[in-house]
C-alpha positions, 0 to 999 in steps of 0.5 A, a space after each residue: 941483757 935485762 938486769 933484775 929489778 933489785 940491781 937496776 936501781 940499787 939505791 932506790 928501793 921504791 923504783 918501779 913500785 906504784 903507790 897502789 902496790 905500796 898501799 895494798 901491800 901495807 894493808 895486807 900486812 898490817 890492816 887498816 887499823 894498824 896503818 891508822 895507828 902508824 900513820 895517823 891520817 883520816 883516810 886510814 882511820 875512817 871508812 878506809 878504801 884503797 881509792 880514797 887513800 891513793 887520792 889523799 896520798 897523791 895530794 899530800 906529800 908528807 903523808 905519802 913520804 911517811 907511807 913510803 918510809 913505812 913500806 921501805 922499813 918493812 922490806 925484807 
């Protein structure tokens, strides 16, 4: 019997969620300008794209952590 996603790993809200999903969701909710204000990194402020943001966030652990924390705070 398969467990629902939310109960399979109750202590990790990011389990099974890709970085691309996180960035896409945050852009849809807040837009690039607000993301650039909340997490002041160049890939959100100057000619932002999903691809450039993913490349930067995968190489920069502190920025990825801040983006993930923002996503978790926004969860219902």
